[in-house]
N, C-alpha and C positions, 0 to 999 in steps of 0.2 A: 504494500500500500504506500501511497505518497505520504510524506511526513512534513510537519512544520518544525521539527526539532526532535532531539533525543533527550529524554530525562537523564541528566548526568549529575553526579555528586559534585561538591565544591572543588575537589581535587581528583578529577577522573584519571583513569589510566587508559590511554588511547594507543591503538596499534594502527599505524599508517602502512598501507601496502601499495607500493609502486616498485616492482622488482627491477625494471629496466625499460627501455634502454636509456642511453645518456640523455638525449633530448627530453624524454618523458620524465626522467628524474628531475631535470632542471625545471621543467614546466610545473612540477608539483611543489617546488620549494616555496613559492609565494603562499600557497595554501597552508604549508607548515607555519610560516611566519604569522599568518592570520590566526591560526589555532592557538599558537603560543600567546599572542597578544590578547585574544579573547578569553583564554583559560590559563592565566599565569601560574596557577598552582597545579596544573595538570602534569602527569608523568607521561611523556610521549615517546614511543618507540617507533622505528621505521624498519620494515622488512624489505630487504633489497638483495639482489644478486651480488656476490662478493666483488665482482669486477668493478661495480659502480660505487661500492661502499666508501672509497676515498673522497667522493664528492660530499659525503654526509658527515664524516668524522670531524669532531671539533665544533660542530654547529651548536651554538648556544641555545637554539630553540629545541634541540633534541636531547633526551635523556639517555637514549640507547639506540644503537644501530645493530639490527639483527640480520646476520648474513644467512641467506637462504639459497643454497647452490642447486636450484632446480635443474639448470641446464646440465650440470655435471651428473646429477642423479639420473636424468633421463637416459644417459648413455649406458648406465648400468643399473636400470631400475629393478632388475630381478636379483641383484647381488645382495647377499646377506648383510654386508656392511652398509649398503645404501638404505635398506629397510631399517636397520638399527639406527642410523643417523636421522632418518625421518621421524622415527618414534621419539628420539631424544629431543628433536626440535619441537615436535608437537606437544610433548609433555612439558617442555620448558615454556612454551607459549601459554599453555593452560595454567601453569603454576603462577604466571604473572597476574592472573585474574583481571584481564582487561574489561573495562566497562563498555568499551565500544571498539570495533575494528572498522576502519574506513578504507574501502577498496577504490582507489583512484585509477586502477588499471582496467577494470571492466572486462576481464577475461574469466573463463571458467576456472583456470588454475589459481588466479588470485582470489576469486570468490571462495573457492574450496579451502584455500589457506586461511582466509578470514574465519570461515566456519570451524575449521579444525582447531583454532585457538579457543573456541567456546567462550567468546565474549558475551557481555550482557546484550549487545546489539551489534548488528552488522549493517553498515551504511554503504550505499552506492548510488549510482545514477539510475534513472528510470530505464526501462527496457529498451526504449527507442534510442537511447543515448549511449549505450555500451557497445563495445566492438563485437561481443558475443552475447546475443540476447538471453541465452540460457543463464548467464551469470547472474542476472537480476533476480532469478528465482531463489537465490541463496541469501538475498538481503532481507533483513527484517524492516529496514527503513530505506525507501527509495526517494531520491530527490530529482526534481526537474531543473536542470541547469539553464536551459534555454539561452546558451551563449555560443558564439561561433568559435572563438579561439580557445585552444586547449587550456591555457593558463586561466582564462576567465571561467571556464567550466569547472576547473578544480577549485577555484576560489568560491564559486557558487555552492559547490558541494560542502566545502568547509563551513561556509556561513550557515548552510542548512543544518548541519550537525550541531553546531553550538548556538543556533538561534540568534545570530547577530545580524544586524543590517548595516553596521558601520562599514564604510569603505576604507579599510585599513590599507596603507601603502603596501605595494607588492615587493618591498625590499627583501633581498635574500642574502644569506651568508654563503661564501664559497672559500675554499682553502687558498692559501697563498700560492701554492704550487711549488715547483722546483725548476731551477734554471739549468739547462743542459749546455755543455760547452759548444755544441754544434750551432748555437744561435749566433748571428752577427753581433758585433760589439756596439753598433749604432742603431739607427732607425731601420725598420724593415716592414714589409707587408707580409702577413701570414695568410696562407691558404691551406685548406684541408680538402683535397680534390675527391676523396673517396666518400661514398654514401651507401646506405643499405640497399638501395635500388640503383642499378646501373643507369636507369633512365633519368635519375636525378643529377647525374654527373655532367659537368661541363667538359667538352672535348679537350683532350690533352694539349693539342696544338695551340689552343687559345690561351692557355696558361703561359705557354712559351712566348706568344706574342705580347701578352700583358707584361711579362718579365722584361722583355726587350724594351718596351715603351717606358716602364718605370725606371729602368736602369739608364736609358739614354736621356730622359727628361728630368729625372729627379735623383739619380744615383741611389735609388731605393732598391735593394735586393728583394726578390720574391722568395719567401721561405715556404717550402712545401712540407706540410706535416702529415704524418701517418704512423700507423703501428709498424712493428718490425716486419710483419708479413707483407706490408705495402711497399717495401723499399725499392724493389725492381720497377714497379709502376712509376714511382716518384722519380727515380733516376732516369727513366725513359723520357719524362717530361723535361727534366733539367738538361738532358743532352740536346734537346731541341732549341734551347735558349742560348743567347750569347754568353761567352765566358764571364763569370762573375755576377751575372744577372739573376741566377737562380741557385738556391741551396736546398738540400734535402735535410729534413729534421725528423728523424725517427724517434718517437717519444713514448713514454709511459703516460698514463692518464694525468698524473700530477705534473709531469713535464709539459703536457699540452696546456694545462692551466697556467703554468708559469710563462710559457711562450705567448699565450693569448694576452696575459697581463702586460707583457713587455712590448707587444707589437704596436707599431704606429697606426696601422690600419689592418683590417681583415677583409678577405674575400671568401664568402661561404656559399655552400649549397645547402639544401634541406637535409642537414645532418647534425649530430650532436655538437661538433665543434662550433658550428654557426650559432646554435642556441647558447652555447657557453659564452661566446663573444657578446651576444645580446645581453645575457645576464650580467656580464661584467661592464656593460655600458660602453663597449668599444665602438669606434667609428668604422664604417666600411660599407660593403655592398653584399647583399644576399641575392643569389641567382636562383630563380625557381623555374621548374619545368612542369611536370605532370601533377605535382601536388599543389594544394590551394594555400597561398600565403595568408589568407584570411583565417584559416584554421591553424596552420603550422608555421606561420611566418615568424620572423624575429620579433620578440616582445620588448617594448620599451621605447622604441622610436629612434635609437641611435644608428641603426643600420638602414640603408636605403635598399628597398626591394625592387628588383628588375625581373620582369617576366614577359616573355614573348607571347602574344596571343596565339601563335601557332604551336 
């Protein structure tokens, strides 16, 4: 049923569920900030895949980060050790006696995890607003967000849970990150060419052309960031650019945060690094193709969005 709020004690114990991926975790951070400001005495935990946990550690709005390695478990779901690990996690969640679990992900797996914790209530979006409609059947309280952008949808869900109407600022905390030696010493443009869908990616030769222009006109090198597995792809782009104009930066998640903070400007596609840049209020350009920037675009107004009608 739809709800206008969840009855909560003065100091509720809340479980937030947004397992991944990077952009989705970043899009949920403003909702965390809102919940903390609305419920200052609450104990708030966040269930997340281990790979994305560094984005949450040290956040003053969070009391606990709970790592849930569902991806790793799926590879060996019938192994005795996996079943034992799942039972330990489930029992640990139940032992925390959560008053409410809030499923920001809207998938069957996230809804099942919320129910497995046996909280007093399970909150999520209405059936028509979740990615997997069946997930809504596991909620005790469903909320109609009626918002276009994912950040605004998450904020609406958080407001519904704690029954507040105040428009709290969507400020978020992010770690300082780490600086890698492969970064230039001065100003640079940062780009992360890879995305979850190949159709979101900008053609490699265009990065090379941009690098040539930036180097010739501003002496600004273009730094191409990616994971270790992306090195060959990034080096292929760099080989197309003039000497000195392009540099490859293979990074960890925290090194990506550090590189984004240090960048003079960013060039992004619809992927986690672009949403990280938006969350850090960086200047630059976001390039969109098949996905809708009104729903998934950079949030906050510091990035200019470009999208061809075709």
